[in-house]
N, C-alpha and C positions, 0 to 999 in steps of 0.2 A: 567148460560146462556152465550152462545157464542155471542160475539159482532163482527161486521164487522168494520174494521179499514182501512182507506186509507193506501196504501203501501208507506212508506217513501222511501224505497230503490228503488222500481221499478218506481215510479213516478219521483223520482229524476234522475234516470238513463235516463228516457225518455226525461226529460228536457235537461240533459247533451248532449244527442245524437243530439238534435236539434242544438247544438253549436259545434259539433264535425265534422270536415271535412275530416278526414283521414279514410280509409277503415279498417274494423275490421281485415281483413286477413293480413294486414301489421304489426300487433302488436302481441305480445304474447297473448294467450288466457286468461291466468291469469297473472297479474303482481302485485304481492303483495308488491313490492318495490315502484312502480311508479304510479299505478292507484289511482286516488283520492278517490275512494270508497274502493277498495280491501285492500289497505294498512292499513286502519283503523282496519281491523280485526286482524292484526298482532300486534297492539299496546296494546293489552290486553293479558298479559301473561297467557297462558294456555287455552284461549278461543277456538281456533281452535281444540285443542285436546279434548274439552268437548262439542262439538256440531256436528250436522250432517246437511247436506244440500243435499237432494235427489230430483231428477227430474224424472217425469213420463209422458209418452205420454197418452193422452185421445183422444177420437174421434174428438173433435173440438179444441184441443189445448194441453196445458200442465198443470201439477200440480207440485208445488214445496213444499216440506215439510222440515221445519227446526225444529230441536230439540236442546235443550240445557240442561245441567245438572243444577239442582237447585242452586248449588254454583256459577254458572256463568250467571244466569238469568239477574242480574243487568248489567253486562258487555254487554250481548247480547242486552239489551234494549238501553244502552248507544251507542252502535254501530249504531243502527237505527237513534238515535237522531243526532249523528255526521254526518251520511251520508246525512241527510236532510240539515244540515248546509253546506255541500259541494255543494249540489244542489242549495242552496240559493246563494252561491258565483257565480255559473254559471249564475243564473238569473240576478246578478248584472253585468254580462259581463266579469267576470274573467275566464281565461282559466283553464281547469281542465284536466289533462292527464287521459286517459282511456285505459283500456286493451281491447283486442278483444271481450271478453265476454260481458263486460258492454256496449260497442259500439253496438254490435249485439242486445243485449236485448233492447236497446233504440229504435232500428228500429221498433220493434213490436208496440210500442206506437204511432209512427208516422203513422202507418198503421191502426189505429183504434182498436187495441186489447182491449177486455173487460177484466177487472181485478177485482178480489176480494181477500181480505186477511182476514183470521180469526186468531185471537190471541188465543192460547191455553195455558194451564198452563205449558206446556213443550216447548213452542216455538210458531210456527205459520205455517200456510199453505196458499199457494197462488194458485189461479186458473186463468189462462190466456186463453181466448177463442177468436175465430174469426169465422165469417160466410164466410170468404174468404179462399177457399181451398189453394191458394198459400201462404197465410200468415200462415195457420195452418202447412203447410209443412215446412216453414222456422222455426217456433217455434220447431217443432219436430227435425229438423236438429240441432238447437241450443241445445236442450236437449241431443241428442246423443253425440254431441261434448263436451258439458260441462261434461257429465258423464265420457267420455273417458279421458278428461284432468284432471278431479278430481282424477281418478284412478292413473294417472301418478304422480300428485301432492302428493297424499298420500303415494305412493310407495317411492318417493324421500324423503319425510319427515321422513319415517321410516329409511332410510339409514343415516340420519344425526346423 
C-alpha cells in the first residue's frame, strides 16, 4: 500500500525561501558546491549516477518523479534526512546558501501551493498544484528551466 509522506525536501526548501532575500536569477540554477541542499547529493559517491529526477507539467501544476537503484536507496533516504536537517538550521536562524532552483521552488510554497509526496519502492513522486493560474505558470516555467538545466548538467558530467 502506498503511503503519503510529507516532503522533507520541498517543505524544507519552502522554509529556506522565507529566509532567503536574493533573487533566484542572480544565482546559478544548480549549485552543487554551494547550495545547502544540492551539495548533499554530491556527498554520496555514485548516487547522482544511480538516480533520476524528472519533471512534468500537468494542467494545474507539476509532477516530479525520482527513482533510485536499489543499491543506492539507503543513500537516497539519507539525503532526505540531511536536507531536513539543513532546513532545521534555517529555522534556528542560520543562513543557508541556495541555488536559483531551490530559491525558485521555495517561492511556490509561499504562494500556497498544494503538495503531496508518495514514496515508492524505487524512489518517490511529488505532485504540486495550485488553483492560481499565475502560480501554475510559474511552476511550469520552473519545470522547463529545471529540465533544460538538468540536460546541460548531465552533458557536462559526461564530459568529465
